[in-house]
N, C-alpha and C positions, 0 to 999 in steps of 0.2 A: 909196286908201291910208289915208285917215282911217277909213273903215269897217273895214278890216282891223285897224287899231290898236286899235279898240274891241271887237274880237272878232265882227264881223259874220259870220254864217254864210252863205257864198256858195252852197252847194249845198242844194237842197231835199231834204227827207227822202224824197220819193217819186221823186227823179231816179235814173236808172241810173248805176252807176259808169262812169267814163271807159273803163276797160278793156273792159267789156261792149260798149259802143257801138263802141269801136275794133274789136273782133272782128267786129261786124256790118259795119263798113266793109271789113275784110279779106275777108269772105265776098263782099261786093258786088264787090270788085276781082277776086277769083278768078273770079267768074261773068262779069263784063263786061270785064275787062281794063283798067279805068281807075277813077279815083275821082271821076268827074264825075256825082255822083248827081243824077237829074232832080228838078225841082221837085215832081213827083207820082210817088212811088214807093210804091204800095200795100202791099207787104210790110212796109215800115218807113217810115211817113209822116214821122217826125221826123228821119230820118237826114240829109236835105239840110240842115236847119237846123243840126244838130250839125256837119256838115262846114264850113258857112259860118262858124260860130263859131270852129272850129279854125283856119281860114285867117286870120280876123281876128286871132286871138291870135298866130298865127305871124308875121304882118306886124308886130304890136306888138313881138314879141320881137326881130325883126330891126332894128327902128327904135331901141329903147332897152332892151330886155330887162326893164326893171323893171315895165312895165305889162302884161306878158303873164301869163296864168294857166296857161300850159303849163310843165311841167317840162322839163328837158333830156332826160330819159328819154322823155317823151311825144313830144317833137320827133324824137328818134332813131327811135322806132317809126313815126311818120308818114313820115319820110324813107325808112325801110326798105322801105315798100310803094309808094314812088313818089308819095306824096301831093303 
């Protein structure tokens, strides 16, 4: 919270936008029928890490809302695909 107040930039400039990685998750779900990305998924090696971060953020949102970096729209999109 303190870092946010002083304008800390949370996203790296070379990171992909949330929506783009979400679409990759949607493609994965369409292909495999679930969102349980394996630890090693060669077509998209970092997708599992992204999924883990989203799950942690969602749990934080459920706990107190304030410590999550997910927006309500993002949570709705994840819920929509059965995340």
